[in-house]
C-alpha positions, 0 to 999 in steps of 0.5 A, spaced: 990 802 347 990 795 347 988 790 341 985 783 342 982 778 337 975 776 338 977 769 341 982 773 347 976 778 348 971 772 349 976 768 354 978 774 358 972 779 358 972 780 365 979 782 365 978 786 359 972 790 363 976 791 369 982 794 365 976 799 361 973 800 368 980 803 370 980 808 364 984 803 358 981 803 351 981 796 348 980 794 341 977 788 339 979 785 332 977 780 327 983 777 323 987 783 325 982 788 323 979 792 328 971 791 329 969 794 336 972 798 341 971 798 349 971 804 352 969 806 359 962 810 360 963 817 363 957 819 367 956 826 364 950 830 366 949 837 363 950 843 368 944 846 370 944 853 371 938 856 375 934 862 371 938 861 365 931 862 361 929 868 365 926 873 361 925 869 355 919 865 357 912 868 358 906 865 361 899 868 360 895 870 366 890 865 364 894 859 363 890 856 369 883 858 366 878 852 365 878 850 358 872 852 354 866 847 354 867 843 347 875 842 349 873 840 356 868 835 353 873 832 348 878 830 354 872 827 358 869 824 352 862 827 353 863 832 346 857 831 342 
C-alpha cells in the first residue's frame, strides 16, 4: 500500500488512479495521518441460481382476477 500526502495526490492523481486500476491501494494522508484510501472497484454481481425459491412461493389461483369495483374505482379516481 502506497502512502501519499494531499499535495502529491492532487499533483499526481491521474498516475495514482492508473496504479489503483492495476490493483494497488493508495492511502492519502494529511500531516502524516491517513484520511482516505483509493481502492479499485470490483464489479461483483450476485450469483443467481434459477429456481432457488421453488416450493417457497405460492401464487393464488385468482392472482390475475379483476379488482372489486370499489378498489378499481380508487385506482381510476372514479370512486365516490
